N, C-alpha and C positions, 0 to 999 in steps of 0.2 A: 504494500500500500504505500503510495507515495507518502513518504513521510509517515509510514504507519507501522514500521517494524521497530525493533528495539533501539538500534543506534540512531544518532541524529542524521537527518537527511532522508530517512524513511525506509531503509531497507535492512532486513535482518542480515547481519554480517556472518552468521554461521554458528556452529556449535562450539562449545568450549572443548579444550583438549581432553582426550580420553584418559590421559595419564598425567599425573603431576610429577615433575622431576623433583628429585631430592627425597623421595619417600622410600628408597630402597636401602638395604644394608650395604656397608662397604663404600659408602659415598665419600667423596673427598671433602675434608673439613669437618669440624665439630657439628653437633646437632644444631639446627637452625632455630633461633628464636622467632617469634611472630613479629617480624619487623616490616610491617606493611606500609602503605602510603602515608600513615599518620606520623611516621618517624620524623623528628625535627631535622632540619638541614645541618650539615657540618661545614667544614671549610671549603668544600667543593659542592655547592648547592646544585649546580646544573647536573652533574653526574649522579648525585644522590637522587634527584627527582627522576632522572631517566631510569636509573636502576629500580626505583620503587614502581615506576610505571611498568617496566618489564616484569617485575614480580607479580603485579596485579593481573597483567595479561596472562601470564603463565599459570598462576595458581587459581585465580578467581574467574577466569574467562572474561575479564574486564575488557572494555574498549579503550584503546590508547587515547583516542581523541575525546574521550570523556574524562579519563583519569588524569592525564597530564595537566590540562588547563586548571583543574581543581587544585592540584598540588601547587601549581605556580601561584594561584591566588592565595591559598592558605599559608604558604611559606613566604609570600611577598617577594617572589623571584621575578625580576623584570630585566629589561634591557638585554645586554649581551649574554647574561647567564640564561635568561629565558629562551633566547634564540638558540643557544647551544643545547640546552635540554631538549628543545623541540626537535632539532636536527638529529640528535643522538637517539632519542626514544623512538620517534617515528621511523627514522632510517633503519634502526636495528630491527624493529618489527617488520618493516617492509622487506628487508633483505634476509630474513631469518633462514630460509632454505639454503641460500648461497653461503651464508656465514657458517651454518652447521656443516655443510659439505667441507669447507676449509678446515674448521675446527676438528672434524672427524679425522681428517688426514694428519692432524698435528697432535692428536691425543693418543695415549696408549691404552685407553679404555673407552667403552661406549659412552656417548654423551648422556644417555638416560640413566647412567649409574652415578653421575655427578650430583653433588649437592646443588640445590636450586640456586642459591646465591652465587656459587661458583659458575654455574652455567650461564646465568644472566650476565655476570661480569665478563665472562669470556666472549659472549656475543657482543656486549658493549665495547669491549676492547677490539675485537676483530672489525667491527664497524668503523671505528676510528682509524685503524691501521689501513684498511682497504678502501674506504669510501669517504674519507675526509682528508683535509690537508693538515691535520694535527701532526706534529712531528712524532715519529715512532717512539722515541725515548719518553716523551711527555705522555703519550697515550698509555704506554705500558706502566710507567711509574704511577700515574693517576689511578689506574684500575687496580693495581696491586695494593695501593693504600686503601682503596675503597673496600677491597676484600678483607684487608686486615681489620678495618673498623667494623665490618659486619660479621665476619666468621673467624676472627682470630688469626694468629700468625701461621698456623700449620699449613693451610692450603696456598699461602702466598708464593712459595717456591714453585709449586705446580703451575699456578696461573702465570707466573713470570716466564717459565720455560715454554709453555704452550704459546703465549703471545709472541715470544721471540721467534718461534718457528713460523708463526703466521707472518711476521714481518720480513721473513726472508724473501718473499715474492710479493709483487703487487697484484692487484685484482685480476688484471688481464692474464698474468702468468698462471695464477691459480685456476682460472677458467680453462686455460689451455691444457693444464694438467688433469683437470677433473671432469671436463665436459663430456657428455656422451658423443659417440662418433657421428650421429646424424645431425642435420642442420637444425631441425626443430628443437631437439634436445639441447643443443648448444645455445640456441637463442634463449630458451627457457632459463637455463642456468645463468647466462650472461646478464639477463635482466630480472633475475630473482623472481621467477614465476614457477609454480608447479607445472609439470609437463601437460597435465590434462587441461589446464586453463589456456596454455599456449595453443593447444589443439582446437579448443573452442573458438579462440580469436581467429585462427586461420580459417575455420569453417565459416564464421560470421563475415569475414572479409571477402570470402569467395576465392581466395588464393593465398599463397605464401609471400607474395611480393611486398605487401605492406606490413607483414608481421613484425619485422624488426622495429619499424617505426612505431607501431602500435604498442609493443611491449616496452620500448624505451620511454614513450610518453607516459605509460602506466606506472613506470618505475620512478618517475620524477615527482618532486614535491609540487602539488598543484597550487596555482594562484588562487587568491581569494576573490570571489565575485560578490557584488552587492546587487540587490534588486530595488530600484526606486518604487515606492508605492504609487501606483497609478492614481492620478487625480490629486496627489498631495505634493509631489516634487518630480521634476523631470530628471532624466539621466544626465543631462548637461549640467544642471544645478548640483546634482549629487556629486558628479565628478569634480566640479569646482570646489565644493566644500571639503571633500575628502582628499583631494590631490590625486585621484585616480584617473583612469582613462575610460571613455565610453566603450562599451562592449561592441564587437563588430556586428552582431546579429540581433540581439534582443534590444528593442527600443527602450527598455527600462534597466538595462544592465550597466554596471560599472566594474571595471577591473582595477583592483587595488595594486598599486606599484610599490608601496612602502610596507614594511613589516609592522608588527604590533598586533594588539588584540582588537579585531574589528568591532567587538561588542562595546568598546570604549568610545567609538566615534559618535559624535552628537546625533547625526541623523538616525543611527541605529538605536541609540538610547531613547530617542523621542518617538520612535515608531514610524519614521518617515521612510525607512529602508530596512531590509532584512538581508542577512547573509544567505545567499542562494546561488548555487551554480547556474551559469547561463543556460546549460542544457535543461534544467528544471524549469527555468523561465520560459524557454521555448515550448516545452510540453504544455504549460498553462496557456500559452498563446494559441497553440493548436486547439486546445479544448474550447477556447473562447471564440475562435475564428471559424470553426467548422460550420458550414451552412445549414441552417434550420429553416424549414418551411413553416410559416405561420408564427404562432406565439413563441416568444423567447424570453420568458420571465422567470422560469423555474429551473434553477441549476442545482446540481448535486455533485458533491465530492465524496465518493463512497469510502475512500481510504485516506483520511485527511491528516492524521497525526504525523508530526507535531504541529503542522500548520503552514509550512512554507508555501505550497501551491494554493492553499485555501486563502492566504492573504492576497495573493495575486488575483485569484478568481473573484474573491469577495470585492476587491477594489474595482475590478472591471465590471462586476455585476452592478455595483453602485452607479457607475457611469451609465450603464445600459438600462437602469431601472429594473433590474432583476433581483431576485433573492437567492442566496446559496444555502442549501442544507449541507452540513459537513458531518461525516460519520467516522468514528474510530472505535474499534473494538475495546481498547483499553481505556478505562475511565481517566487514568492520570494523563494519558495522551490527549484525550478529549478536552481535558482542562487546559492543556497547553494550546490547543487550537482556539479555545475561548479567549485565552489571554492574547494570543497573536492577532486575532481578528476583531478585537474590541473596537467598537465604533463603526463596523462595517455591517451590511445587511446579511449577516451570517447567523444561522441557527445551528447549534452544535448538538450532536446526539452521540451517546455512547452505546455501542451494541454491535452485534455481528451484522456486517453489511448485507448478508444474504437473508436475514430474518427480521431485522428491526422494522417496526412500524414507523413510518415517516409522515410528515404533515401532508404531503402530496401523494396522490395515487400514481401519478406518472409525471416525468420530468422532460423538459425540452432538450437539455444537454446534460450529460453525465461524464465525469472523469473517474476512471478506476485505475489508480496507479498502484499496481498489485505488489504484494510481497514477492521478493525474488532473491536470487543468489547474491545480488549486489556486485556482480562481476564488472559492472560498468563504473563503479566508484571505488575500486580497490586502492587508488592513489590517495583517497581521503580516509580510508579505513585500513591502516597499514597492516594490521594483523590478519585481516579477513582472508587473504589468499591462502594462508596456511591452515585455516580452520575449515573452510568449505571443502566438501568432498563430492565427487561425481554423483554419488547416490542421493545427494540432497535434491537433485533436480527433479526427479520424478514426483516426489511429494509436493513440491512447489508448483509444478505445472498443473497438477490436478486442482489445487487451490486457485490458481490463476484462471483456469477455465470456468470454474464454478462462479468466481467473482464476475467474470465477463458476462456469463449467462445472466446472473442476477442483475447486472447493470442494464442489459438489454430489456429484461422484464420490467424494470422500473422506468423505462423510456417510452414515451408515447410514439405511435406510428408517425414517421417523419422526423422524429428527434434523432439526436446523434450521441454516440458513446465514443469517448477517446480512451483507448487502452494504452497504458504506458508501463514500462519497467526500466529500472536502472541496471540493465543487463543486456549484452549483445548476444547472449546464448540463443541460437535459433529455436531451441526447444521451448524457450520462455517467451519468444517474440512471435515470429511468423507462424510457427506451428500452432500456437495457441489461437491466434487470430483466425487463421485459415480454418481450423477445426470448428471453432464456435460459429463462424460465419456459415459454414456448410450445414451445421446442425440447425441453426435458427433461421436461415434464409436472409440474414442481415446483408445489406449492401456495403461493399468495401469502397470507401471514397479515396480520392487521390490526395493523400496526406501531404506529399511533397509540395503540392500546389498551395498549401496553406502556409508554407515557409519559403516564399520565393526569394527571400534575402539570404537564405542559407544554401550554399552549393554542396554538391557531392554527398547527398544523403541517401542515395539509392541503396536498396537492399539487394544482395546478389540474387540472380534468377528472377528479377522483377517481382520479388515478394511484396506483400502488402506493407505499407507503412514507411517510416523513415528511420534511419539509424545515424546517430551522432557518434563521433569518436574524438578522444583527446588529441590524437596526432593530426586529425583533419581540421577540427573545429575548436580545439582548446577547451572543450566541455567534457563532462562525464559522458560515458557511452550510453546515453539515454536512447530508448526506442519509443516510438509512438505510432499508433494506427487509429484511424477513425472509421467507425461503422455506423450506418444509418438503419434504424428499424423500419421495416417496410410492412 
C-alpha cells in the first residue's frame, strides 16, 4: 500500500533475519551485554551511532532509516558527525553481502559463529576500508577501540588482524577475487545486490544492457526530494526557500542539493511541503490525471498510510472540488494520515481495504498503491535487499491482486483505478494488472500518455503501465497502470 506497509515510504521492507548472530557457543569475545541504541555516545559518537544502528538491524529486525535518525536526535549528533554516521550505517547495511563475502575470505571461522558486536564492527570496518576515503590506519584503529569499549580487550586482536587482511586489497581487487564467473553474478557482487534481485532487474528491463547502470544507481545514496503542497506553495517558491532545484518531471517536486535533516526546513515544519520521492509524486499525478467520464468528486486512496500520496491527492482534490477517502489497515498509520492531511478534504478510515464500509458506495477515481517487495526503493531502505527472499513474492502478488479487484469493485462504471507498486518485479506489476484486467473485463488505459513530460517509461513487451527507474529518471523504481471499469 503506498505508504501502507511498515517502513516509511509505504512498502514492507521484508522479514527480519532468521538467525541472530552472537547466540552460538564459541563466539569471539566475552558475552555481550544488552547495549542497544539507548547507549550514550562516547568519544566517537558517529561510529557509536552507526554500530548501534547495525545492532538494531541485526538483532531486532529494525529499519536503519528509522533507527539512525532517532539516535542522532536523542544523542544530539549533528553536522559532520551526523553525516559520517549516516554514510557508515546506511552504507554498511546496503553493502552487507559484499562486505560479508570479503570478511568471509579474511576470517578463519564462519561469520555466524562470531559475537554480534564483533560482526557488526567488522562490517563497519570493512565498509570504511573498501567504500570510503577514510585512511586505512584510522579506520582500523577506530573500530578496534570501538570493540574494546563494547566487548573488552580479548577480541581486539582478532578484529585488528581481520581488518588488516581486508585492507590488503581495494574493493575492485576483492570483487575480482570473489566474483562468480558469469556476468550477472559479477555485477550483483560489484554493486552489492543478491543475485536473485539482479535477475529480477534484468527481467524488468527486458535485457542485460542497462543492468549495470540500474544496479549502480540502486547502490548509490539517493537524493532527497520534496513535494510542494498543491495550492499552498509552488515548486519554484519551495526551491527558492530551501536552496534546492526544481525536479525535472513533477511540477511540485524539488531536489535538495544540501545535506541536513529535511524535517528541519521551515516549509516542511509548516506543512507546506513533504519529503517524497519524485516517483511517488508522479504516481499521485497519474491517479489525478486519469480521464473520468462524468462526475469526478469522489476519490479514494485505498492504501494510504503514512500519508505521502494522500497529501498530494487531498490537495489536488481540494483544487478540483472533490473529497478523498483514505484507508489504512493499521490504526496508528491511519492516525499518521490524519495528521499529514489536516486541513484538506480528506476523511481517514482504519480497516482492511477489501472489507471496510466507506461513506460512498462507488468512487470516481481510486488509487491502490499495494504492499510489495519494495525492490524499487532499496536505495532508501538499505537493509531491505538482504532481508527479502524470492519466496516472498508469491504471497504479495496474491494480496496485490485481491486489492486491485477490491478497488475495481469500489469504482463506478466509467471510473478509473490507478494501481501502483514500488517494485519493478514483473510478477508484482504487469502480471498483476494483466491478470485482474482479464478477470474483470477492466479496460487498460494508456498510462504513459498521462506522463508526457517523462521519457522512456515503456514496459518491455508493450506491457501495461509505466515503469520509472533510478538510473533513467532519478526516482525510485515506481510502477503505475490505470484501468477503467466498464
